[in-house]
MINUVO-741125 format. One record per residue (C-alpha): residue number from 1; residue in one letter; z, y, x. Coordinates in nm, 2 decimals, padded with zeros to 4 digits. Each point is the difference from the previous one (the first is absolute). Example, Ala and Ser with C-alpha at 12.3 -4.5 7.8 and 13.67 -1.06 7.14 Angstrom:
nr 1	rest A	c3 00.78	c2 -00.45	c1 01.23 $
nr 2	rest S	c3 -00.07	c2 00.34	c1 00.14 $
END
This chain:
nr 1	rest X	c3 -01.25	c2 01.81	c1 00.90 $
nr 2	rest X	c3 -00.19	c2 -00.33	c1 -00.04 $
nr 3	rest X	c3 00.01	c2 -00.34	c1 00.19 $
nr 4	rest X	c3 -00.29	c2 00.11	c1 00.22 $
nr 5	rest X	c3 00.25	c2 00.23	c1 00.18 $
nr 6	rest X	c3 00.16	c2 -00.31	c1 00.16 $
nr 7	rest X	c3 -00.33	c2 -00.11	c1 00.17 $
nr 8	rest X	c3 00.05	c2 -00.37	c1 -00.09 $
nr 9	rest X	c3 -00.24	c2 -00.26	c1 00.12 $
nr 10	rest X	c3 -00.31	c2 00.00	c1 -00.23 $
nr 11	rest X	c3 00.08	c2 -00.35	c1 -00.12 $
nr 12	rest X	c3 00.35	c2 00.11	c1 -00.10 $
nr 13	rest X	c3 -00.15	c2 00.30	c1 -00.18 $
nr 14	rest X	c3 -00.20	c2 -00.24	c1 -00.21 $
nr 15	rest X	c3 00.32	c2 -00.18	c1 -00.09 $
nr 16	rest X	c3 00.15	c2 00.33	c1 -00.11 $
nr 17	rest X	c3 -00.30	c2 00.06	c1 -00.22 $
nr 18	rest X	c3 00.02	c2 -00.35	c1 -00.14 $
nr 19	rest X	c3 00.36	c2 00.06	c1 -00.10 $
nr 20	rest X	c3 -00.10	c2 00.32	c1 -00.18 $
nr 21	rest X	c3 00.21	c2 00.23	c1 00.22 $
nr 22	rest X	c3 -00.12	c2 00.36	c1 00.03 $
nr 23	rest X	c3 00.28	c2 00.23	c1 00.11 $
nr 24	rest X	c3 00.32	c2 -00.12	c1 00.18 $
nr 25	rest X	c3 00.33	c2 00.02	c1 -00.17 $
nr 26	rest X	c3 00.28	c2 00.20	c1 00.17 $
nr 27	rest X	c3 00.15	c2 -00.31	c1 00.17 $
nr 28	rest X	c3 -00.34	c2 -00.10	c1 00.12 $
nr 29	rest X	c3 -00.09	c2 00.34	c1 00.13 $
nr 30	rest X	c3 00.32	c2 00.03	c1 00.20 $
nr 31	rest X	c3 00.05	c2 -00.37	c1 00.11 $
nr 32	rest X	c3 -00.35	c2 -00.10	c1 00.11 $
nr 33	rest X	c3 -00.02	c2 00.24	c1 00.30 $
nr 34	rest X	c3 00.34	c2 -00.12	c1 00.12 $
nr 35	rest X	c3 -00.10	c2 -00.37	c1 -00.03 $
nr 36	rest X	c3 -00.33	c2 00.07	c1 00.17 $
nr 37	rest X	c3 00.19	c2 00.16	c1 00.28 $
nr 38	rest X	c3 00.19	c2 -00.34	c1 00.04 $
nr 39	rest X	c3 00.34	c2 00.17	c1 -00.07 $
nr 40	rest X	c3 00.29	c2 -00.17	c1 -00.17 $
nr 41	rest X	c3 00.06	c2 00.14	c1 -00.34 $
nr 42	rest X	c3 00.24	c2 00.02	c1 -00.29 $
nr 43	rest X	c3 -00.20	c2 00.06	c1 -00.32 $
nr 44	rest X	c3 00.21	c2 00.10	c1 -00.30 $
nr 45	rest X	c3 -00.20	c2 00.02	c1 -00.32 $
nr 46	rest X	c3 00.00	c2 -00.12	c1 -00.36 $
nr 47	rest X	c3 -00.16	c2 -00.32	c1 -00.11 $
nr 48	rest X	c3 -00.35	c2 00.07	c1 -00.12 $
nr 49	rest X	c3 -00.08	c2 00.28	c1 00.24 $
nr 50	rest X	c3 -00.24	c2 -00.20	c1 00.21 $
nr 51	rest X	c3 00.22	c2 -00.14	c1 00.28 $
nr 52	rest X	c3 -00.20	c2 -00.31	c1 00.05 $
nr 53	rest X	c3 -00.31	c2 00.19	c1 00.10 $
nr 54	rest X	c3 00.21	c2 00.24	c1 00.20 $
nr 55	rest X	c3 00.09	c2 -00.27	c1 00.25 $
nr 56	rest X	c3 -00.29	c2 -00.25	c1 -00.05 $
nr 57	rest X	c3 -00.29	c2 00.24	c1 00.06 $
nr 58	rest X	c3 00.11	c2 00.11	c1 00.35 $
nr 59	rest X	c3 00.10	c2 -00.36	c1 00.08 $
nr 60	rest X	c3 -00.35	c2 -00.12	c1 -00.09 $
nr 61	rest X	c3 -00.14	c2 00.28	c1 00.23 $
nr 62	rest X	c3 00.21	c2 -00.15	c1 00.28 $
nr 63	rest X	c3 -00.14	c2 -00.35	c1 -00.07 $
nr 64	rest X	c3 -00.36	c2 00.13	c1 -00.02 $
nr 65	rest X	c3 00.03	c2 00.16	c1 00.34 $
nr 66	rest X	c3 00.10	c2 -00.33	c1 00.18 $
nr 67	rest X	c3 -00.04	c2 -00.36	c1 -00.11 $
nr 68	rest X	c3 00.28	c2 -00.26	c1 00.06 $
nr 69	rest X	c3 00.07	c2 -00.36	c1 -00.06 $
nr 70	rest X	c3 00.36	c2 00.02	c1 -00.11 $
nr 71	rest X	c3 00.22	c2 00.14	c1 -00.28 $
nr 72	rest X	c3 00.00	c2 00.36	c1 00.09 $
nr 73	rest X	c3 00.15	c2 00.16	c1 -00.31 $
nr 74	rest X	c3 00.30	c2 -00.12	c1 -00.20 $
nr 75	rest X	c3 00.10	c2 00.16	c1 -00.33 $
nr 76	rest X	c3 00.33	c2 -00.11	c1 -00.15 $
nr 77	rest X	c3 00.04	c2 00.04	c1 -00.38 $
nr 78	rest X	c3 00.28	c2 -00.08	c1 -00.24 $
nr 79	rest X	c3 -00.19	c2 -00.19	c1 -00.27 $
nr 80	rest X	c3 -00.30	c2 -00.23	c1 -00.04 $
nr 81	rest X	c3 -00.17	c2 00.25	c1 -00.22 $
nr 82	rest X	c3 00.02	c2 00.28	c1 00.25 $
nr 83	rest X	c3 -00.12	c2 -00.23	c1 00.28 $
nr 84	rest X	c3 -00.29	c2 -00.11	c1 -00.21 $
nr 85	rest X	c3 -00.09	c2 00.36	c1 -00.09 $
nr 86	rest X	c3 00.01	c2 00.11	c1 00.36 $
nr 87	rest X	c3 -00.22	c2 -00.30	c1 00.10 $
nr 88	rest X	c3 -00.26	c2 00.08	c1 -00.26 $
nr 89	rest X	c3 00.00	c2 00.37	c1 00.10 $
nr 90	rest X	c3 -00.05	c2 -00.11	c1 00.36 $
nr 91	rest X	c3 -00.29	c2 -00.22	c1 -00.09 $
nr 92	rest X	c3 -00.17	c2 00.28	c1 -00.20 $
nr 93	rest X	c3 00.05	c2 00.28	c1 00.25 $
nr 94	rest X	c3 -00.09	c2 -00.23	c1 00.30 $
nr 95	rest X	c3 -00.28	c2 -00.20	c1 -00.16 $
nr 96	rest X	c3 -00.27	c2 00.14	c1 00.23 $
nr 97	rest X	c3 00.19	c2 -00.04	c1 00.33 $
nr 98	rest X	c3 00.07	c2 -00.37	c1 -00.05 $
nr 99	rest X	c3 00.38	c2 00.03	c1 -00.01 $
nr 100	rest X	c3 00.18	c2 -00.33	c1 -00.05 $
nr 101	rest X	c3 00.30	c2 00.05	c1 -00.23 $
nr 102	rest X	c3 00.25	c2 -00.27	c1 -00.12 $
nr 103	rest X	c3 00.28	c2 00.04	c1 -00.24 $
nr 104	rest X	c3 00.30	c2 -00.23	c1 00.02 $
nr 105	rest X	c3 00.29	c2 -00.03	c1 -00.25 $
nr 106	rest X	c3 00.21	c2 -00.25	c1 -00.17 $
nr 107	rest X	c3 -00.04	c2 -00.16	c1 -00.34 $
nr 108	rest X	c3 -00.32	c2 -00.18	c1 00.11 $
nr 109	rest X	c3 -00.08	c2 -00.28	c1 00.24 $
nr 110	rest X	c3 00.03	c2 00.08	c1 00.37 $
nr 111	rest X	c3 -00.29	c2 -00.22	c1 00.12 $
nr 112	rest X	c3 -00.29	c2 00.22	c1 -00.12 $
nr 113	rest X	c3 00.17	c2 00.31	c1 00.16 $
nr 114	rest X	c3 00.06	c2 -00.19	c1 00.32 $
nr 115	rest X	c3 -00.36	c2 -00.11	c1 00.01 $
nr 116	rest X	c3 -00.12	c2 00.35	c1 -00.06 $
nr 117	rest X	c3 00.21	c2 00.13	c1 00.29 $
nr 118	rest X	c3 -00.12	c2 -00.27	c1 00.24 $
nr 119	rest X	c3 -00.36	c2 00.09	c1 -00.09 $
nr 120	rest X	c3 00.08	c2 00.35	c1 00.13 $
nr 121	rest X	c3 00.13	c2 00.33	c1 -00.14 $
nr 122	rest X	c3 00.00	c2 00.36	c1 00.12 $
nr 123	rest X	c3 00.24	c2 00.12	c1 -00.27 $
nr 124	rest X	c3 00.28	c2 -00.20	c1 -00.16 $
nr 125	rest X	c3 00.18	c2 00.14	c1 -00.30 $
nr 126	rest X	c3 00.32	c2 -00.20	c1 -00.05 $
nr 127	rest X	c3 00.33	c2 -00.03	c1 -00.19 $
nr 128	rest X	c3 00.26	c2 -00.06	c1 00.27 $
nr 129	rest X	c3 00.14	c2 -00.34	c1 -00.11 $
nr 130	rest X	c3 -00.34	c2 -00.17	c1 -00.01 $
nr 131	rest X	c3 -00.11	c2 00.16	c1 00.32 $
nr 132	rest X	c3 00.30	c2 -00.15	c1 00.18 $
nr 133	rest X	c3 -00.07	c2 -00.34	c1 -00.15 $
nr 134	rest X	c3 -00.35	c2 00.01	c1 00.13 $
nr 135	rest X	c3 00.12	c2 00.12	c1 00.34 $
nr 136	rest X	c3 00.24	c2 -00.29	c1 00.01 $
nr 137	rest X	c3 -00.30	c2 -00.23	c1 -00.08 $
nr 138	rest X	c3 -00.19	c2 00.16	c1 00.30 $
nr 139	rest X	c3 -00.27	c2 00.11	c1 -00.24 $
nr 140	rest X	c3 00.00	c2 00.36	c1 00.12 $
nr 141	rest X	c3 00.03	c2 00.18	c1 00.34 $
nr 142	rest X	c3 00.16	c2 00.34	c1 -00.02 $
nr 143	rest X	c3 00.00	c2 00.08	c1 00.37 $
nr 144	rest X	c3 -00.32	c2 00.22	c1 -00.02 $
nr 145	rest X	c3 00.10	c2 00.22	c1 -00.29 $
nr 146	rest X	c3 -00.10	c2 00.36	c1 00.07 $
nr 147	rest X	c3 00.10	c2 00.16	c1 -00.33 $
nr 148	rest X	c3 00.30	c2 -00.08	c1 -00.22 $
nr 149	rest X	c3 00.02	c2 00.15	c1 -00.35 $
nr 150	rest X	c3 00.32	c2 -00.03	c1 -00.21 $
nr 151	rest X	c3 -00.12	c2 00.09	c1 -00.36 $
nr 152	rest X	c3 00.26	c2 00.08	c1 -00.26 $
nr 153	rest X	c3 00.27	c2 -00.05	c1 00.26 $
nr 154	rest X	c3 00.28	c2 00.12	c1 -00.24 $
nr 155	rest X	c3 -00.08	c2 -00.27	c1 -00.25 $
nr 156	rest X	c3 -00.02	c2 -00.27	c1 00.27 $
nr 157	rest X	c3 00.36	c2 00.09	c1 00.10 $
nr 158	rest X	c3 00.11	c2 00.01	c1 -00.36 $
nr 159	rest X	c3 -00.14	c2 -00.35	c1 -00.04 $
nr 160	rest X	c3 00.20	c2 -00.13	c1 00.30 $
nr 161	rest X	c3 -00.29	c2 -00.03	c1 00.25 $
nr 162	rest X	c3 00.17	c2 00.20	c1 00.27 $
nr 163	rest X	c3 00.11	c2 -00.31	c1 00.21 $
nr 164	rest X	c3 -00.35	c2 -00.14	c1 -00.03 $
nr 165	rest X	c3 -00.15	c2 00.33	c1 00.11 $
nr 166	rest X	c3 00.22	c2 00.01	c1 00.31 $
nr 167	rest X	c3 -00.10	c2 -00.36	c1 00.09 $
nr 168	rest X	c3 -00.37	c2 00.10	c1 -00.03 $
nr 169	rest X	c3 00.05	c2 00.31	c1 00.21 $
nr 170	rest X	c3 00.14	c2 -00.22	c1 00.28 $
nr 171	rest X	c3 -00.33	c2 -00.19	c1 00.00 $
nr 172	rest X	c3 -00.23	c2 00.30	c1 00.04 $
nr 173	rest X	c3 -00.12	c2 00.18	c1 00.31 $
nr 174	rest X	c3 00.22	c2 00.30	c1 00.10 $
nr 175	rest X	c3 -00.30	c2 00.23	c1 00.06 $
nr 176	rest X	c3 -00.14	c2 -00.02	c1 -00.35 $
nr 177	rest X	c3 -00.06	c2 00.29	c1 -00.24 $
nr 178	rest X	c3 00.24	c2 -00.01	c1 -00.30 $
nr 179	rest X	c3 -00.06	c2 00.16	c1 -00.33 $
nr 180	rest X	c3 00.29	c2 00.02	c1 -00.25 $
nr 181	rest X	c3 -00.07	c2 00.08	c1 -00.36 $
nr 182	rest X	c3 00.26	c2 00.06	c1 -00.27 $
nr 183	rest X	c3 00.03	c2 00.18	c1 -00.33 $
nr 184	rest X	c3 00.37	c2 00.08	c1 00.07 $
nr 185	rest X	c3 00.21	c2 00.03	c1 00.31 $
nr 186	rest X	c3 00.35	c2 -00.11	c1 -00.06 $
nr 187	rest X	c3 00.23	c2 -00.01	c1 00.32 $
nr 188	rest X	c3 -00.05	c2 -00.37	c1 00.08 $
nr 189	rest X	c3 -00.38	c2 00.05	c1 -00.01 $
nr 190	rest X	c3 00.01	c2 00.30	c1 00.22 $
nr 191	rest X	c3 00.22	c2 -00.19	c1 00.25 $
nr 192	rest X	c3 -00.25	c2 -00.29	c1 00.00 $
nr 193	rest X	c3 -00.29	c2 00.25	c1 00.06 $
nr 194	rest X	c3 00.19	c2 00.16	c1 00.29 $
nr 195	rest X	c3 00.06	c2 -00.34	c1 00.16 $
nr 196	rest X	c3 -00.36	c2 -00.12	c1 00.01 $
nr 197	rest X	c3 -00.21	c2 00.32	c1 00.03 $
nr 198	rest X	c3 -00.09	c2 00.19	c1 00.32 $
nr 199	rest X	c3 -00.01	c2 00.38	c1 -00.03 $
nr 200	rest X	c3 -00.13	c2 -00.03	c1 -00.36 $
nr 201	rest X	c3 -00.18	c2 00.27	c1 -00.20 $
nr 202	rest X	c3 00.14	c2 00.04	c1 -00.35 $
nr 203	rest X	c3 -00.24	c2 00.06	c1 -00.28 $
nr 204	rest X	c3 00.17	c2 00.08	c1 -00.33 $
nr 205	rest X	c3 -00.19	c2 00.07	c1 -00.33 $
nr 206	rest X	c3 00.21	c2 00.07	c1 -00.31 $
nr 207	rest X	c3 00.20	c2 -00.31	c1 00.07 $
nr 208	rest X	c3 00.33	c2 00.03	c1 -00.16 $
nr 209	rest X	c3 -00.09	c2 00.12	c1 -00.35 $
nr 210	rest X	c3 -00.24	c2 -00.18	c1 -00.23 $
nr 211	rest X	c3 -00.37	c2 00.11	c1 00.02 $
nr 212	rest X	c3 -00.07	c2 00.34	c1 -00.17 $
nr 213	rest X	c3 -00.28	c2 -00.16	c1 -00.20 $
nr 214	rest X	c3 00.25	c2 -00.20	c1 -00.21 $
nr 215	rest X	c3 00.17	c2 00.14	c1 -00.31 $
nr 216	rest X	c3 00.34	c2 -00.13	c1 -00.09 $
nr 217	rest X	c3 00.19	c2 -00.05	c1 -00.32 $
nr 218	rest X	c3 00.32	c2 -00.18	c1 -00.11 $
nr 219	rest X	c3 00.01	c2 -00.17	c1 -00.34 $
nr 220	rest X	c3 00.38	c2 -00.04	c1 -00.08 $
nr 221	rest X	c3 00.07	c2 -00.31	c1 -00.19 $
nr 222	rest X	c3 00.25	c2 -00.29	c1 -00.02 $
nr 223	rest X	c3 -00.04	c2 -00.35	c1 00.15 $
nr 224	rest X	c3 -00.05	c2 -00.15	c1 -00.34 $
nr 225	rest X	c3 -00.29	c2 00.24	c1 -00.09 $
nr 226	rest X	c3 -00.19	c2 -00.02	c1 00.33 $
nr 227	rest X	c3 -00.25	c2 -00.26	c1 -00.10 $
nr 228	rest X	c3 -00.10	c2 00.17	c1 -00.33 $
nr 229	rest X	c3 -00.02	c2 00.34	c1 00.18 $
nr 230	rest X	c3 -00.23	c2 -00.16	c1 00.26 $
nr 231	rest X	c3 -00.22	c2 -00.14	c1 -00.27 $
nr 232	rest X	c3 -00.02	c2 00.35	c1 -00.16 $
nr 233	rest X	c3 -00.09	c2 00.16	c1 00.33 $
nr 234	rest X	c3 -00.27	c2 -00.26	c1 00.07 $
nr 235	rest X	c3 -00.15	c2 00.06	c1 -00.35 $
nr 236	rest X	c3 00.02	c2 00.38	c1 00.05 $
nr 237	rest X	c3 00.01	c2 00.22	c1 00.31 $
nr 238	rest X	c3 -00.01	c2 -00.27	c1 00.26 $
nr 239	rest X	c3 -00.36	c2 -00.11	c1 -00.05 $
nr 240	rest X	c3 -00.22	c2 -00.11	c1 00.29 $
nr 241	rest X	c3 00.11	c2 -00.22	c1 00.29 $
nr 242	rest X	c3 00.37	c2 -00.04	c1 00.00 $
nr 243	rest X	c3 00.25	c2 -00.14	c1 00.26 $
nr 244	rest X	c3 00.34	c2 -00.08	c1 -00.14 $
nr 245	rest X	c3 00.30	c2 -00.06	c1 00.23 $
nr 246	rest X	c3 00.30	c2 -00.22	c1 -00.08 $
nr 247	rest X	c3 00.31	c2 -00.07	c1 00.21 $
nr 248	rest X	c3 -00.02	c2 -00.38	c1 00.03 $
nr 249	rest X	c3 -00.26	c2 -00.28	c1 00.00 $
nr 250	rest X	c3 00.15	c2 -00.15	c1 -00.32 $
nr 251	rest X	c3 -00.03	c2 00.33	c1 -00.18 $
nr 252	rest X	c3 -00.36	c2 00.05	c1 00.12 $
nr 253	rest X	c3 -00.11	c2 -00.34	c1 -00.14 $
nr 254	rest X	c3 00.19	c2 00.05	c1 -00.33 $
nr 255	rest X	c3 -00.14	c2 00.35	c1 -00.05 $
nr 256	rest X	c3 -00.36	c2 -00.11	c1 00.07 $
nr 257	rest X	c3 00.04	c2 -00.29	c1 -00.25 $
nr 258	rest X	c3 00.14	c2 00.25	c1 -00.26 $
nr 259	rest X	c3 -00.29	c2 00.24	c1 00.05 $
nr 260	rest X	c3 -00.25	c2 -00.29	c1 -00.01 $
nr 261	rest X	c3 00.14	c2 -00.11	c1 -00.34 $
nr 262	rest X	c3 -00.04	c2 00.36	c1 -00.12 $
nr 263	rest X	c3 -00.37	c2 -00.01	c1 00.07 $
nr 264	rest X	c3 -00.04	c2 00.15	c1 00.34 $
nr 265	rest X	c3 -00.20	c2 -00.14	c1 00.28 $
nr 266	rest X	c3 00.27	c2 -00.02	c1 00.27 $
nr 267	rest X	c3 00.08	c2 -00.18	c1 00.32 $
nr 268	rest X	c3 00.32	c2 -00.03	c1 00.20 $
nr 269	rest X	c3 00.04	c2 00.01	c1 00.38 $
nr 270	rest X	c3 00.33	c2 -00.10	c1 00.16 $
nr 271	rest X	c3 00.13	c2 -00.17	c1 00.32 $
nr 272	rest X	c3 00.04	c2 -00.36	c1 -00.13 $
nr 273	rest X	c3 -00.37	c2 -00.03	c1 -00.10 $
nr 274	rest X	c3 -00.24	c2 -00.18	c1 00.24 $
nr 275	rest X	c3 -00.25	c2 00.21	c1 00.19 $
nr 276	rest X	c3 -00.28	c2 -00.13	c1 -00.22 $
nr 277	rest X	c3 00.19	c2 00.11	c1 -00.32 $
nr 278	rest X	c3 00.09	c2 00.34	c1 00.15 $
nr 279	rest X	c3 -00.36	c2 00.06	c1 00.12 $
nr 280	rest X	c3 -00.14	c2 -00.11	c1 -00.34 $
nr 281	rest X	c3 00.23	c2 00.25	c1 -00.18 $
nr 282	rest X	c3 -00.09	c2 00.28	c1 00.24 $
nr 283	rest X	c3 -00.37	c2 -00.08	c1 -00.01 $
nr 284	rest X	c3 00.01	c2 00.00	c1 -00.38 $
nr 285	rest X	c3 00.18	c2 00.33	c1 -00.01 $
nr 286	rest X	c3 -00.25	c2 00.15	c1 00.25 $
nr 287	rest X	c3 -00.30	c2 -00.12	c1 -00.19 $
nr 288	rest X	c3 00.13	c2 00.11	c1 -00.34 $
nr 289	rest X	c3 00.06	c2 -00.34	c1 -00.14 $
nr 290	rest X	c3 00.37	c2 00.10	c1 -00.03 $
nr 291	rest X	c3 00.07	c2 00.35	c1 -00.12 $
nr 292	rest X	c3 00.37	c2 -00.03	c1 00.10 $
nr 293	rest X	c3 00.17	c2 -00.15	c1 00.30 $
nr 294	rest X	c3 00.38	c2 -00.06	c1 -00.01 $
nr 295	rest X	c3 00.15	c2 -00.01	c1 00.35 $
nr 296	rest X	c3 00.31	c2 -00.01	c1 00.21 $
nr 297	rest X	c3 00.04	c2 00.23	c1 00.30 $
nr 298	rest X	c3 -00.05	c2 -00.26	c1 00.26 $
nr 299	rest X	c3 -00.31	c2 -00.15	c1 -00.16 $
nr 300	rest X	c3 -00.15	c2 00.34	c1 -00.06 $
nr 301	rest X	c3 -00.02	c2 00.08	c1 00.37 $
nr 302	rest X	c3 -00.36	c2 00.02	c1 00.10 $
nr 303	rest X	c3 -00.14	c2 00.05	c1 -00.35 $
nr 304	rest X	c3 -00.30	c2 00.21	c1 00.07 $
nr 305	rest X	c3 -00.18	c2 00.05	c1 -00.33 $
nr 306	rest X	c3 -00.21	c2 00.30	c1 -00.08 $
nr 307	rest X	c3 00.06	c2 00.21	c1 -00.31 $
nr 308	rest X	c3 00.35	c2 -00.12	c1 -00.10 $
nr 309	rest X	c3 00.07	c2 00.27	c1 -00.26 $
nr 310	rest X	c3 00.36	c2 -00.07	c1 -00.07 $
nr 311	rest X	c3 00.30	c2 -00.15	c1 00.18 $
nr 312	rest X	c3 00.28	c2 -00.08	c1 -00.24 $
nr 313	rest X	c3 00.35	c2 -00.08	c1 00.12 $
nr 314	rest X	c3 00.12	c2 -00.24	c1 -00.26 $
nr 315	rest X	c3 00.31	c2 -00.04	c1 00.22 $
nr 316	rest X	c3 00.09	c2 00.30	c1 00.21 $
nr 317	rest X	c3 -00.02	c2 -00.08	c1 00.38 $
nr 318	rest X	c3 00.32	c2 -00.03	c1 00.20 $
nr 319	rest X	c3 -00.08	c2 00.29	c1 00.23 $
nr 320	rest X	c3 -00.21	c2 00.31	c1 00.04 $
nr 321	rest X	c3 -00.20	c2 -00.17	c1 00.27 $
nr 322	rest X	c3 -00.09	c2 -00.28	c1 -00.24 $
nr 323	rest X	c3 -00.10	c2 00.26	c1 -00.26 $
nr 324	rest X	c3 -00.23	c2 00.17	c1 00.25 $
nr 325	rest X	c3 -00.16	c2 -00.33	c1 00.09 $
nr 326	rest X	c3 -00.05	c2 -00.10	c1 -00.36 $
nr 327	rest X	c3 -00.16	c2 00.33	c1 -00.12 $
nr 328	rest X	c3 -00.22	c2 00.00	c1 00.31 $
nr 329	rest X	c3 -00.22	c2 -00.26	c1 -00.17 $
nr 330	rest X	c3 -00.14	c2 00.27	c1 -00.23 $
nr 331	rest X	c3 -00.13	c2 00.35	c1 00.10 $
nr 332	rest X	c3 -00.16	c2 -00.16	c1 00.31 $
nr 333	rest X	c3 -00.25	c2 00.19	c1 00.22 $
nr 334	rest X	c3 00.05	c2 00.33	c1 -00.19 $
nr 335	rest X	c3 -00.06	c2 -00.16	c1 -00.34 $
nr 336	rest X	c3 00.23	c2 00.09	c1 -00.29 $
nr 337	rest X	c3 00.26	c2 -00.25	c1 -00.12 $
nr 338	rest X	c3 00.30	c2 -00.03	c1 -00.22 $
nr 339	rest X	c3 00.35	c2 -00.15	c1 00.05 $
nr 340	rest X	c3 00.21	c2 -00.08	c1 -00.30 $
nr 341	rest X	c3 00.35	c2 -00.13	c1 00.03 $
nr 342	rest X	c3 00.20	c2 -00.17	c1 -00.28 $
nr 343	rest X	c3 00.34	c2 00.15	c1 00.08 $
nr 344	rest X	c3 00.32	c2 -00.15	c1 -00.13 $
nr 345	rest X	c3 00.33	c2 00.19	c1 00.01 $
nr 346	rest X	c3 00.11	c2 -00.19	c1 00.31 $
nr 347	rest X	c3 -00.30	c2 00.14	c1 00.19 $
nr 348	rest X	c3 00.13	c2 00.36	c1 -00.02 $
nr 349	rest X	c3 00.10	c2 00.03	c1 00.37 $
nr 350	rest X	c3 -00.33	c2 -00.15	c1 00.13 $
nr 351	rest X	c3 -00.19	c2 00.24	c1 -00.23 $
nr 352	rest X	c3 00.17	c2 00.29	c1 00.18 $
nr 353	rest X	c3 -00.09	c2 -00.14	c1 00.34 $
nr 354	rest X	c3 -00.37	c2 -00.05	c1 -00.11 $
nr 355	rest X	c3 -00.01	c2 00.36	c1 -00.12 $
nr 356	rest X	c3 00.12	c2 00.12	c1 00.34 $
nr 357	rest X	c3 -00.27	c2 -00.20	c1 00.17 $
nr 358	rest X	c3 -00.27	c2 00.13	c1 -00.23 $
nr 359	rest X	c3 00.14	c2 00.35	c1 00.06 $
nr 360	rest X	c3 00.03	c2 00.11	c1 -00.37 $
nr 361	rest X	c3 00.15	c2 -00.11	c1 -00.33 $
nr 362	rest X	c3 -00.19	c2 -00.29	c1 -00.16 $
nr 363	rest X	c3 -00.07	c2 00.03	c1 -00.37 $
nr 364	rest X	c3 00.18	c2 -00.23	c1 -00.24 $
nr 365	rest X	c3 -00.22	c2 -00.10	c1 -00.29 $
nr 366	rest X	c3 00.04	c2 -00.15	c1 -00.34 $
nr 367	rest X	c3 -00.31	c2 -00.19	c1 -00.13 $
nr 368	rest X	c3 -00.10	c2 00.15	c1 -00.33 $
nr 369	rest X	c3 00.03	c2 -00.25	c1 -00.29 $
nr 370	rest X	c3 00.20	c2 -00.26	c1 00.20 $
nr 371	rest X	c3 00.32	c2 -00.13	c1 -00.17 $
nr 372	rest X	c3 00.27	c2 00.04	c1 00.26 $
nr 373	rest X	c3 00.26	c2 -00.17	c1 -00.22 $
nr 374	rest X	c3 00.04	c2 -00.30	c1 -00.22 $
nr 375	rest X	c3 -00.09	c2 -00.36	c1 00.06 $
nr 376	rest X	c3 -00.26	c2 -00.10	c1 00.26 $
nr 377	rest X	c3 -00.32	c2 -00.10	c1 -00.17 $
nr 378	rest X	c3 -00.30	c2 -00.14	c1 00.19 $
nr 379	rest X	c3 -00.35	c2 -00.02	c1 -00.14 $
nr 380	rest X	c3 -00.19	c2 -00.30	c1 00.14 $
nr 381	rest X	c3 -00.33	c2 00.11	c1 -00.14 $
nr 382	rest X	c3 -00.29	c2 00.13	c1 00.20 $
nr 383	rest X	c3 00.08	c2 00.32	c1 00.19 $
nr 384	rest X	c3 -00.18	c2 00.31	c1 -00.11 $
nr 385	rest X	c3 -00.09	c2 00.12	c1 00.35 $
nr 386	rest X	c3 -00.33	c2 -00.12	c1 00.14 $
nr 387	rest X	c3 00.04	c2 -00.32	c1 00.20 $
nr 388	rest X	c3 -00.16	c2 -00.09	c1 00.33 $
nr 389	rest X	c3 -00.15	c2 -00.33	c1 -00.13 $
nr 390	rest X	c3 00.10	c2 -00.35	c1 00.09 $
nr 391	rest X	c3 00.30	c2 -00.22	c1 -00.10 $
nr 392	rest X	c3 00.36	c2 00.06	c1 00.08 $
nr 393	rest X	c3 00.14	c2 -00.17	c1 00.31 $
nr 394	rest X	c3 00.21	c2 -00.31	c1 -00.01 $
nr 395	rest X	c3 00.34	c2 00.02	c1 00.16 $
nr 396	rest X	c3 00.29	c2 -00.20	c1 00.13 $
nr 397	rest X	c3 -00.12	c2 -00.20	c1 00.30 $
nr 398	rest X	c3 00.23	c2 00.04	c1 00.30 $
nr 399	rest X	c3 -00.13	c2 -00.08	c1 00.35 $
nr 400	rest X	c3 00.03	c2 00.13	c1 00.35 $
nr 401	rest X	c3 00.23	c2 00.28	c1 00.07 $
nr 402	rest X	c3 -00.17	c2 00.30	c1 00.16 $
nr 403	rest X	c3 00.02	c2 00.01	c1 00.38 $
END
């Protein structure tokens, strides 16, 4: 099956070609006909399986069939990065039909976003808090929205956005089409979906377990040896483009500084950074200026970078769902990826849960030649692995909290 099977408008077909798409992914193959049929839908699929195109392509078809002068499509996203990613995908896929897309999120000034909305938008991609701010300023009219998309709904609820989402729902027309996308479906998310969807079609693609294209390994260690083990992995098996997860913002910054002193080209991305800082780190990682990106769970939402070869859990996540979201950053769109977890003795129970989610035992590995005992020693010389070029990032500036 290829995209011609959906009989998209020729100008949308040119956007598909510009994006380099050839064959639809499973979620796209199953979801696109449902959205084209203007049905409400619950889409359950892993991060990195092509969900954005699964809803945006049929939405663009709807926009191409009839012009309008109002905000007709609203996409709610949990983070600035995901909102910006969806905005850029919309512009690329809809470049030849003249779609007007605006992304709104916190951490930057409101005035340019309000001005863009007042100039006119067909599609608005928004973080809930900033959207409500702009609505309160009368910068946006939501009374003509035809399609609502809740993207990564589970993470929005995890981040405390549920009250804001309910406020936004009250502002929208009752007769809209609603599309609900989530990588996991815990009970509170299912209850939310049931309360806002009308006779929905459920499309589920390998949603609960991590993607089959990702290999998994645990590297047992102690807290005191984690940093040295990470260095050894980065100098050995974890070559390529590497995303490292920590539990807190403070640990992300400290670990990035540590790796920078060890000779790696590294950036950090966490919730206390300004949007400009976060975008600079992400752009540098995407372009190859930084070979390594150290991130927290919240800040990593929306990271859409091709060819991430390894995800390393420097700190184990606090749930199987978080593990699934993290490792979904590699092995995307059927590419092969690797997930390494530095596992301390206290992580034993979570390890067993992850193994159940994966559906098989996960190998425990010892890195050959690594000294698992003795004092911690850190070399601050140049790293032996190839670097991506460019200087290490500077750290420490705290600014706006993510909205």
